[in-house]
NUBA-23377 format. One record per residue (C-alpha): residue in three letters; x, y, z. Coordinates in pm, whole numbers, plus 50000, padded with zeros to 5 digits. Example, Ala and Ser with C-alpha at 12.3 -4.5 7.8 and 13.67 -1.06 7.14 Angstrom:
REM residues 2
ala512304955050780/ser513674989450714/
//
This chain:
REM residues 457
met150917302911561/ser147627307511340/arg150037285811080/arg148927250411275/arg145507257811155/ser145877246810848/ile147697214010941/leu144557201711131/gly143277181210841/ala146777169310805/ile147047158611155/ala143617139011204/ala144757118310853/ala147967109110980/ala146727099711306/leu144347074711141/leu147387062710913/val149757059011194/leu147147042611445/thr146787013611181/thr150707011311156/gly152786985011371/his155636992911515/ala158886969611544/ala159796966911908/leu162676983312025/ser165096968912278/asp166156992712587/ser169306980312593/ser169806998812255/gly170727036212191/thr171757057212491/ser170027033912769/thr173297025012930/ser173507060713031/thr171627067213355/ala168817085713386/arg168747094413770/ala172537100413863/leu174247126213746/ala177337112213511/ala179857130913335/thr179657130612954/ala182567129012729/gly182177164512645/cys182557179313014/gly185837197813044/lys186577203812663/ala185887230012419/pro182487222812284/ala182287204411973/leu178727216111864/ser177517250211829/ser174147264711775/gly172477261111463/ser171367233211232/his173537202711212/thr172887169210982/ile173877132511121/gln173177097110952/ser170887075011115/ser169457045710995/gly170867050510682/lys169317082910617/asn170147120910661/arg168717135510936/ser169127171311074/phe168177189111380/ile168247222411535/leu170647230011843/arg170747258712132/leu173447264812355/pro173217289012649/asp174557326212560/asn177057320012846/tyr177847279412771/gln180547268213025/asn182257234912934/asn182097224613305/thr178587232613362/pro176217199313301/tyr173407211213128/arg169907199913128/val168527189512776/phe165547197112642/phe163957180512291/gly160937198412134/phe159287179511866/his157267195711576/trp153597186311510/asn152347172111187/gly153367192610911/gly155487213211117/thr159517218711100/ala162617220211364/gly162657255711245/asp158907262411372/val160137250811734/asp163087264611720/gly161977299811617/gly158567303611799/gly156647311411486/thr154607341611504/ser155247342711884/gly158837344211833/tyr161487338412129/ala158397337012376/trp157227305412209/ser160677291712104/tyr160967251712227/tyr157317256512340/gly158307287112579/leu160947269512772/arg163847283312599/gln163177319712729/leu162097305913083/ser165597286413087/asn167047318113141/asn170147306112924/gly170647276913156/ala169677246112929/ile170617229012571/phe167567229812351/val167007204612024/ala164697208211782/pro164557175011549/gln163347172711234/gly160967149211140/leu160767124610808/gly158237140310583/asn157367168410864/gly155907137911078/trp157217110211353/ala155897077011197/asn158477060511380/ser158567034211131/gly160557006211264/gly161827024911556/glu163797049811300/asp163057083411512/thr163687065011825/thr167337056211657/phe167727091611569/val167117105611898/asp169977078712033/asp172267091611789/met171317127211827/leu171827120612229/arg175307101112136/gln176357132211944/ile175647158512147/glu176987140412476/ala180167132712338/gly180577171512254/leu178877191912491/cys178717188212889/val175247172812955/asp173737164113309/thr172377129613173/ser170017130313501/gln168087160913334/arg166847150513001/phe163227161212901/ala161217155112576/leu157847176312476/gly155667180812192/phe152437188312024/ser150147165211827/tyr152117138711665/gly155027156511839/gly153307148012144/gly152967113912042/met156687110211968/ser157477120412326/tyr154647098012456/ser156857072512237/leu160147077912423/ala158687080412779/cys157507042812685/ser160647031312514/arg163487055712674/ser162007058213049/asn165737052413169/val166587079212961/phe164197107812968/arg163607122113331/ala160267136313232/val158027140612912/ala155177164412868/val152547155812598/tyr150557185312441/ser147147172812274/gly148697140612195/gly147907104112125/gln149237069112038/leu151037079511689/ser154327070211689/gly154467035611913/cys154687026312245/ser157526999712265/gly157776989812640/gly155627010812803/thr155646994813136/gln158517014613324/pro157757047613505/val158777080613400/ala157427113013528/tyr154567125513296/met152767155013222/gly149927157212988/leu147947186812827/his144837185712622/gly141297208912554/ile138407192312600/arg136797203012257/asp139757191312051/asn138167175311760/val141717164611594/leu142507138211853/asn139937134912094/ile140537140612479/ser140207107012533/ala143397096212326/gly145237121612614/arg143357103412884/ser144767073212745/leu148467081812726/arg148287098013075/asp146387063913228/thr149447044113114/phe151707063013358/val149277067613616/arg149617029213648/asn153547027513571/asn154037051313808/gly151787040814082/cys149377066314141/thr146117066914290/ala143407061914023/gln141147086213946/ser138947108913718/pro140447145813760/arg138007172813758/glu138197190813355/pro136507226313279/ala132967232913129/gln132747242112818/gly132337276512778/ser134487281913068/leu137497289212860/thr139777281013196/his142097250513261/ile142227226413543/thr145657211713642/thr145397182613869/thr148507162914052/tyr147647130314110/ser148187115514470/gly149667082414559/cys152487081514301/arg156147068214360/ala158497091814473/gly159907110614194/tyr157757099413913/pro154637125013941/val151767126913695/val149997158713623/trp147127163313388/ala146137198913288/ala142607202113080/phe141497232312912/asp138337245312722/gln139507245112397/gly140557229412081/his143657214411928/thr146297237012037/pro149497237612255/gly148937275312352/pro145617282312490/val144667313312657/asp142257314412954/gly139347336612875/ser139337334712528/asn139367309412222/ser142787324212113/asp146567305212045/asn149147328512183/gly152707315912259/val153417347712436/thr150357347912683/thr149497311712680/trp149597297113084/thr151117261212926/lys154577273612926/gly154587283713287/glu153097248813373/val155217228613190/trp158007249113310/lys156937240013706/phe156927204313605/phe160107199913462/ser161847223413713/gln160867202514003/phe163777174713894/gly167077180014067/ser170277159013971/asp170247128814188/pro173387125814368/gly176277110614207/pro179727120314071/ser180317155913914/pro182457162713647/ser183717193813766/pro182547217714021/ser179547240713847/pro180307278113853/thr177407286114036/val177827311214273/ser176707305214642/pro175877339114825/ser178037343815122/pro175877349615420/ser175827385815601/pro173227400115831/ser170167411615723/pro169217445715718/ser168777464616045/pro165107458516171/gly162907483816075/gly164837499115798/thr162767510715534/gly163477517315152/thr163917512014819/ile165837481214687/arg167377487514315/ala168647467214058/gln171647473813955/ala171627468413621/ser168927488313523/gly168747512313827/arg164887507013886/cys163237500614168/leu161687464314308/asp157937478514255/val154877461914360/asn153037460913988/gly150147484313951/ala150747498714332/ser148337469414384/gln147777457414778/ser145897424114680/asn147817392614757/gly149097376614422/ala150247410114312/ala153697406314094/ala156947420214221/gln158797438213912/ile161267465013853/trp160187503613750/asp161647535613748/cys161877549414077/asn159637568314240/gly159477569214566/gln155997555914598/ser154797532214860/asn154517503814676/gln158407509714640/gln158967510815011/trp160447479115149/thr160917473315535/ala163507445815630/thr162177429715958/ser164067408116258/ala162237380316100/ser163967383715814/glu160747395915614/leu160647426515333/arg157357441915441/val155817465615193/tyr152357486315308/gly152997476815641/asn151247439515632/lys152157426115269/cys155127404215256/leu157287397314975/asp156797361314869/val157617333514665/asn154707318814500/gly153407283714629/gly156407280014850/ser158267269114498/thr161687262414494/ala161897259214129/asp164277280313919/gly161607306213741/ala159047307714047/ser157767339914036/val157767367014308/ile154837381314449/ile152997400914795/trp151077379015055/asp149887384015362/cys152687379915607/asn152637345615761/gly156237340515868/gln156737311115646/asn160437306115474/asn158977314915112/gln158857350215272/lys162437352715450/trp165277369115254/arg168947374815336/phe171047401415212/asn174607391515108/ser177667411115085/asp177937407114686/gly175077422214619/thr172687391114564/ile169377388514801/thr168647351214890/ala165297334514912/val166037314815259/gly163217288315202/ala164467279314824/asn168317289914881/lys168027306014569/cys168627345514428/leu165957371114341/asn166607374813996/val165077399613719/thr163567377513454/gly166117371413172/asn168317397113321/gly166197425813188/thr166227464213246/ala163147475613127/asn160137486313319/gly157397457413414/thr160107432413383/lys158947404513650/ala161007392713968/gln161747356114031/ile163977332814224/trp166987316314050/thr169817295614099/cys172477320514267/asn174927323113962/gly176257357913991/ala174187372313677/thr173377410113671/gly170297403313684/gln170827394614079/lys172647420014205/trp170507448214429/thr171317477714599/arg169607487614918/ala168887524914990/
//
């Protein structure tokens, strides 16, 4: 990710240039805005052989050749409506940088969301003209309209689940879409952005997350606050001045605004670093593998489910069939069928919040789980397997915590080998269907994948 350091001066120059450039107003009646952004609707590509494949594509838009990189799930199903994520590069960056993840590789592909999607989404990395997003005359917005039109004609897309995110100039482009395409995009995340690509409209609500460094010397944090406050107003949130970390703390503070209109949250994450999308608490590093931002943004986007509406066809999601919980008092290991490794508490820790993972079975107490009559899975006698924070989102981590009787500590064993988190109605899942020691456990929509099959011993 160090490649961005050499372009910070160029970003600053571009910001000054674009802030003095007018943008032609765009009508919300143009492009794809006729597609509702709130109710699931069948796209033309549903039920058909995919007309597009992963890789680079070129289209004509506003009389120019424009390009983008597309990534489909490895197991793409033409009757499953997928979420779509648009990842916009920074000034001087490329679509390839977003797609490939730079020096951090796959862990940072599409700002880390591709890995966290667990093969459950479509990703798009558009290429900006001159490696930027000036959006002159609205041409970049039109480019997005044209990409969506082609993607939805050739692939099965959930039209209530379109998202945009980007860093710096890419953040400015994501903000511009929040302004002009609020009825197309469900939510946006803006990393260290400014109003660089225009804001046509900008009066309608959209779910919004902003992330910004308090020591940003390229786009001052005041620019990020200003973008945020546009949607604090639009979304009807209660105005406030969120807490931000002190300089030198090397920490971050995430604030969810109160009072927002239902379905239109605003989240602000301020951190003690400079102009970067990949800060790491406790250091001045910029690292796509260890940054906290990808988890926060994934959590933000994952809260939005499809609203009721006509579905193109039944999804192949596998709903586990209920079966009785294991006999009360039964204690033993829980093995991941794909790897043969055991569900394990990381480092044999007995602290609240210790992560559940898979590890070579060794008979130690941190791998001994007792199924109780209360549908708990206890370890060490007084700690319960717990979905972190009571989350119901795909990718929510699984930890141990003091047993408290809440639904996020209740589990159901099913006859097909899956284990259901009762509170979320999702399956205990090995992240990325991994098999290596140390691979973390999470919850995920039940889909019959190998990473969701367990054996009780």
